[in-house]
N, C-alpha and C positions, 0 to 999 in steps of 0.2 A: 291646222286640221280642225274642221268643224265637228260639233258633237255628233251629227249624223254620220260623218265619215268614221269617227271613232267607234261607233256602235254598229256599223253596217254589217259586220261579220257575226254579230250575236244571234243566237237562236236558242230559245227555251224549249226543251223537249222532254216529254215523259213517255215511258214505254211500259205498258201493262201495269200501271200504277194503281195501287190500292191504298187508301188512306182511312184512318180511323183513330179512335181513342182507346188506349189499352189494346185489348185483343178484339175489339168490336169494329168490324169494317163498316164504314159509312158510304164509301163510293169506291168502285172497283173498275178495272179494265179501262183506265183513263190513258188515252194516247193523244198527246198534244204536240203541236209544232207551231211555236209562235216566233216568227222572225222579227228582226229589228224593224221599228217603225209601225208595228201593228199591236193590236190589243185583243182581249178576249173578255166577254161578259159572262159571268157565272150566274145562272138562275136555278131556282129549285126551292122547295118548301123548307121550312125550318127543320134542322136535323138531317138534311140531305148530304151534308159534308162540305159545304162551300167554305166555311171558315177553316175547317180542318185541312182542306186542300191548300188554301193559301199558306197556312202555317207549315205545311209539308214542303211546299215549293220554296219557302223562305229558309228551310233547314231547321226550323224551330221544333218540328215534330219529325220523327223517323217514319218513313213509309212502311206500311205493313208488308208490301212486296212491290216489285218493279223498281223503276229508276227515275231520277230527275237529273237532267244534265243541262247546264248552261254552256253551250258551245261558243267558242270565240272569246271567252272572258279571261283576261290576264289578272291573276290574283294580286300581282304587284300594283294594280290600279286601285286596290281596295275592294271592300264588299260591293256586290252588285245589286242587292235587293233592299228596297225600302218596303218594309211591312208596316202598314197602318191598320190596326185592328178597329173593331167597332166601338171600343172604349177610347176616350181621348187621351188618357194617361198624362194629364197635365198636373204640374205641382201647384197647388192652390196658392202658396205664399211666394211664388216667383211671379214677377211681372211678365207680360206677354213678351217683351223684349228679352228679358233674362231667360225665359223658357226657350226661345229660339236660339239664343246664344249657347245655352247648355246643350241643346240637340246638335247644334253645328259643331261644337267641340267634341262631343261624344261620337258623332257619326263620321267626322273627318271629311275629306274631299270637299272643302268649302267651295261654294258656288255663289249663289245670289247673296249679297250682303243682307244682314238681318233687317235693317230699316227698309231696304228695297222690297224684301219679301213681305213685310208687314203692309207696306203700301199696296203691293200687288193683290193681297187678299182683303184689303179694305179695313185694316186694323190700326192705322196710324194713330188715330185719336185714342185708342185703347192701349197704346204701347207701354204706358207706365202703370197700367192697372194690374193688380194681382189677378192671376188667372181665375181665382175663385169668384171674382166679380164679373167675369165674362158670362154672357148668356150661353146656352147650349150651342146655338148656331155659331156664335163668335168663337167658342172653343174649337168647334169643328173647322172653322176657317184657320185657326192657329195650327191645327194639325196639317192642313193643306200647305201652310207656309213651311212646315218642317220638311216637306218634299223638295222645296226650292233651295234651302240653305246648304244642303249637302248633295253633291252630284252622285246619283246612283242610277244605272240605266233601267232597272226593272222595278216598276211600282206594283205592289200587291196591296190592293185596297179593299177593305172589308166594310161594306155599307158606308162609303165615303159621303153620301148625300144625307145621312142621318142628321136631323135637326136643322138642315140648311133650308132657308127660304128660297123663293123662286130665283132671286138674284144670286144667291149662293150656289144654286144648282147650275146656273149659267156659267159662273166662275169655274166651277169644277170641270165642266165640259171644256172650257177654254184651256185650262191648265193641262188636261189630259191630251187635248189635240196638239198643243204646243210641244209637249213631251214626246209624243209620237212623231211629230214633224222633225224633231231633232234626232230621230233614230232610236228613241227609247221604246220600251215595251210597257204594257199595263195589263194586268189581270185583275178584274174588278168583280167582286161579289155584291150584288145589289138587287133589291126588290123594286127600286125606282128606275125610271128611264134615265139613261145617261146620254147627255147631248153630244155624242160622238158618232156621226153617221157611219154606217158600214161595219160596226163592231160585230164580229161573229159571236154567236151565243152557244154556250155549252150548258145544257140543262141537266143538273144532277138529280137523281131520284126518278128519272124518266126511264121507261122501258127501252132497252137497246136491242 
């Protein structure tokens, strides 16, 4: 069974969702329906609730009200969400290879081998370098490689193009398109253009 067939019944849905920090609502009345093989681009000014929405979808923050449901997911298959925040969260004294190995072990569901993932994101030559010596753009590529080494169907990406050069932004678009083509889903908060044609846009902080 191919990844697309495995994920074909998945659908991420929210109903009357309100998200915020503490008791302060940032975005409300969010009704989403994201089926397998599709994505969603979150837009809006700083403080509109984009990052908070991603954290809520990932289960890392409780909703203020409403619901988040991932239909069609079997818990026995392991966690469904890859959340990558706007901070890289790399350990400076681990090499790039060791960093990916750590994430692969921690997240489970091993998929692309570590060295193959490093090659895919253009970090083969930096594999033995401590992460502290990587540039900001290279660290961001390492975060993208983290998505590849453990299989999870839903990618929640917060400013994934941050610090990426033009080539890195092309790479990001390719990885997202490949993931969607395999039946995955992606919800992406970004101020930058994302090279994935046809992504619907949800603008937070806009009048409804």
